[in-house]
C-alpha positions, 0 to 999 in steps of 0.5 A: 618850192616847199613853203616851210613857214606853213609848218614852222612854229617860230612865227616866221623868225630867223631859222637855221635848217638842214635838208638833204637831197641825197645821202640820208638813208643811203650810202652815196649821192651826198647833197646837204643844204644848210639854210639860214633866215626866215622861211620866206627868204632863206640863204642856202649853202650846199655841202657836197654834190655827189652821185651814186652808181646804178644797180640791177634796177637801173639797167643801162644807166651809167650813173645816178645824179640827184634831182636838184629842182628844189634848190635850182628854182631858187639858185639866186639864194644859193651862196655856194657849194662847198666840196669836202673831198674828191670822192665821186659820191661827194663831187661827181654830180657837180659838172653836170649840175652846175649849170642849174646852180651857177654859184661859186664852188669852194674846195681845197687844192687837191679837190680843185685839181681833181675837179679841173682834171674831170672838167678837162676830160668831160666838162666841154666848155663849162667854166664853173666859178671854182675858188681854192681854199687853203687846208685848215682855214677859215673863209666866207661863202656869201652869208656863211662863215665857214672853216675847213678842218682836216679829217683822215679819209681814203683821199687827201684833203678831206675836210670837215665843215664848221658853220658859225651862225648867230644860232650857234656852231654846226660841225659837219664831219664829212667822211672821216676816221682817226689815222695818225699815219694815213701815208698820204695827206694830213691826219685828222686835226685833233687839236683843232677839233678839241678847240672847237669843242671848247668854243662850243658846238650846237649841232654835230652832223656826223658820218654813220657808215661804220656805226655798227663796227666795234673798235677803231679803224686800222691805219693805211700804214698797216695796210701798206705793210700787209700788202707788201708782205702778201705780194712778196709771197706771190710767184707769178704776176700780181694785179691789184684793184682799189678805188681809183681815188685812193691815192694812199693805196696807189702809193702803197702799191708803188712802195710794195712794188719797190720792196718786192722787186716788181715794176708798177703798171697802171691800167685805167684812165681814172687812175692815171688822172688821180696820180697826175693830180697827186704829183701836181699837188705834192702828195706823190713825189715828182719822180713817182715812177710807173708804167702804162699797161701796154708794157705788161706784155714785155714783162717777165713772169713775176715782174709786174704789179698791176694796179687796175680800175674796177674794184666795184665790178664795173663792166667796162673797167680794167679788172672786168676785162682782165677777168674775161681775158679781153683786156688789150694788154694785161693777160694773166695766166693760171697761178697769177694773183689778183688782190681786191684792196677795197670794200664792196659798196652796198648794191655792187655785191653781184657785179663784184662777185661775178668778176671774182668768180670769172677770175677764179674760173681762169685759175687766178688766186683771188685775195680779198679783205677776208683773206688778209689786211688788204683794205681799211675803211675810211669811216669811223668805228664805234670808239672813234665816234665816241672820241668825237662826241667827247671832243666836241661835246655837241648839244645836238646830234644829226646822223648822216652818210648811211642807210636808216639802220646806220643813222639810228645806231649813230643816234643810239651811240650818241645817247650813250655819250649823253647827247639826248637832243638828236634827230634822224631825217632822210632825204627831203625832210627839212630839219630845223637846227635852231632855234629850239630843239631839233624838229622836222618842219617840212619836206622838199621834193627829191629824186634821181636823174640818170646819166644815160649815154650822152643824155641826162634823163629824169627818173620819171621818164619811161626809158629806164622803166621800160628796160626794167620790164623788158629784162623781166617779161620780154617784147612781142611786136606785131606788124599788120597792114589794114584797109580803111574798113579794118580788114587785114591785108597781106600777112601778119609779121611777129617778132619776139625778143626775150619770150620763150619760143615754145609753150609747155606742149611744144607749140610755137609761141609765134603760131599761138600769137598769130592765131590770137591776132586773127581770131581777135580781128574776126571777132570785132564787128565790121563797124567797130573794126574801122576804128584803128585804135580800137583794133590796135588795143584789142590785138595788144590785149589778146597777144598779152593774154595768149602769151600769159596763158602759155608762159605765165608772164605778160610781155610788153606788146607793141602793135605796129599798124599801117593803114592802106588807103585806096583812091576814090 
């Protein structure tokens, strides 16, 4: 654990601090820690515990989890985990991480429903201490006096968190926008926000995702109408993909299906889960009607509206399999339509474009937000940020939820609104919120863990690093048997993966490798050859060198050496 008092100028007195283990300087994997007390005896509150998704640099990884070593080592000081909403980048790491933390989890009913559904599916025997908190209510979590305030977002029951401390009030916005008609769930509780602003806000910790975008975000109701109009113009089957958690968009698809005389079909397990939680919590009517994907084959042309998972190009999701023609039930034909009712999360551009290109190659019409109003953001644009600054009138501003340029732009806009005490921090940097002006006082360890199949491995392990190298330079394996004197017995065996089979002159790469191995063995004096590790390393280096000379890249080289001992 880092010792903040070494760098603090408060003489060890009570402080209020903020540090992120994820979510600052990136979009996704939100994990925020508020600490109160003297540096040597702080109580902590965690706000959100999310994951992010791998890119090209993490081959084979399923999801990326935050490294929680800093807080796990002092989990007895952790009073609770508050979940602001049920998006994966705010909730998705909780199941695998809770055994490290073992503290109460606080969330509103819909978020609790989503968490319990995930636990039933993936949690095994895990039984976290989940405490359901009413919407727009005050509650305590250990040493912390808290309040949930409803915020519009792309999932029901997104809540800002208000922390009331002896130093002052912190307003942590979570993800938000201003939408008077979000279709599903409550609009942003503007009146309560104004009241809190009148009571006095010391620090605003604010979403920065759309800080560069002018104006205000369109409403979900506008998207619903636009989707209905677009679907009404299509003659063939229509498939639509969106974020599985966007219950308002699911409801909009249902209403569009009714309005255009189509039947709604659902393809993807996560969509079934969110629909069921939506019905259980009253956000969808009890008679909400849809069919499973297996009914698609029985539909007349122009009768189906399929809502499918895979808006981010996930290789195993329904939309990717539809694009490949490999989906078990949903088989589109030339002239059918696919609507991307989503935005592409930064880092997913290649995978999304690959799926869209496959769809286009098959003759399907692909509609994105570049073609019409089929998606709206769940985050505030410039005018909405300005409105929030005016309502809360904070004395200080800390931007969150964004890459560095988003955080910087949020600060710039705050300065235009007269907020001069502001500070940008990124993951691991500890910021003192009070007493005094905002100041970075320490750093704590941060990092990533990878869910890799059935295992969770640390970022520092070699498995993912080696896969990354394999993808670039390939592998050469040399198998050889030697006697006790280091002489080669029998034939050498070479296996090549991901390496060209010939050099520029047409010589077999395998022959070049065999010649290099034989020449290396012969060049080592007999006395030194008896040291098998010396022999192994010499062979490895010579193989790398000969392939590098032929190809211009150095592969991973493995030398498998078996020593055959004679009797006597």
